[in-house]
C-alpha positions in Angstrom: 0.1 0.0 0.1 1.0 3.5 -0.9 2.8 5.5 2.2 0.3 8.4 2.8 2.1 11.5 3.6 0.7 14.2 5.9 1.8 17.5 5.4 1.0 20.4 7.9 1.3 24.1 7.3 1.5 26.7 9.9 0.5 30.4 9.3 3.9 32.4 9.1 4.0 35.8 10.3 4.7 39.0 8.0 8.2 39.9 8.6 8.7 43.0 11.3 11.1 45.1 9.2 8.7 44.6 6.0 5.6 46.1 8.2 7.8 49.0 9.2 8.6 49.6 5.7 5.3 49.9 4.7 4.8 52.4 7.4 7.6 54.6 6.3 6.1 54.7 2.6 2.9 56.2 4.0 4.3 58.5 6.0 6.6 59.5 3.2 3.8 59.7 1.3 2.2 61.5 3.6 4.8 64.2 3.6 4.8 64.5 -0.4 0.8 65.1 -0.6 1.3 67.6 2.3 4.2 69.3 0.9 2.3 69.6 -2.5 -0.7 71.0 -1.0 1.6 73.8 1.0 3.4 74.4 -2.0 0.1 75.3 -4.2 -1.8 76.7 -1.6 0.8 79.0 0.4 2.2 81.5 -1.3 5.9 82.4 -0.2 5.2 81.7 3.5 5.5 77.8 3.9 8.7 77.5 1.7 10.9 76.4 4.7 8.2 74.0 6.2 7.8 72.5 2.4 11.4 71.9 2.2 11.9 70.7 5.6 8.8 68.4 4.9 10.4 67.0 1.6 13.8 66.5 2.8 12.3 64.7 6.0 10.0 62.5 3.7 13.1 61.9 1.2 14.9 60.5 4.2 11.9 58.4 5.3 11.8 56.7 1.7 15.3 55.8 1.6 15.3 54.1 5.2 12.0 52.6 4.5 14.1 50.9 1.4 16.8 50.0 3.5 14.2 48.4 6.1 12.4 46.6 3.4 15.7 44.9 2.1 16.4 43.7 5.6 13.1 42.6 5.9 14.4 39.8 3.7 16.8 38.1 6.1 14.0 37.3 8.8 13.8 33.7 9.0 10.4 31.5 8.9 8.3 34.8 7.9 6.4 36.0 4.8 8.1 38.6 3.0 5.4 39.9 0.9 5.2 43.2 2.9 9.1 43.6 2.5 8.8 43.0 -1.4 5.9 46.1 -1.5 7.8 48.3 1.1 11.2 48.0 -1.0 9.6 48.6 -4.5 7.4 51.2 -3.5 10.1 53.3 -1.2 12.6 52.7 -4.1 10.5 54.4 -6.5 9.2 57.3 -4.1 12.8 58.0 -3.2 13.6 58.3 -7.1 10.4 60.4 -7.4 12.1 62.5 -4.6 15.5 62.6 -6.0 14.1 63.9 -9.6 12.3 66.5 -7.4 15.2 67.8 -5.8 17.3 67.8 -9.1 14.9 69.6 -11.0 15.0 72.3 -8.6 11.3 72.5 -7.4 
């Protein structure tokens, strides 16, 4: 008679650094949206605030990219949040860099 194998699949947790990468993505996007609103609505009185928020958002995006990459090293975890966080933070960091280099 054929041998019957019994497999047990346990539900794995999401990588903690990947979840933190997604949190940094959302906060960097929030800084981006608020900065765009301030630059459109405010005339010349919010330029320092907008620049500071842009710089902080860019740094958050780069750190989120690094945290997403570090999330791949966690064992026995799923890495979907690390994948999404790394790709999205990398794209957002390139957008921030393009804005700074264009001089807006």
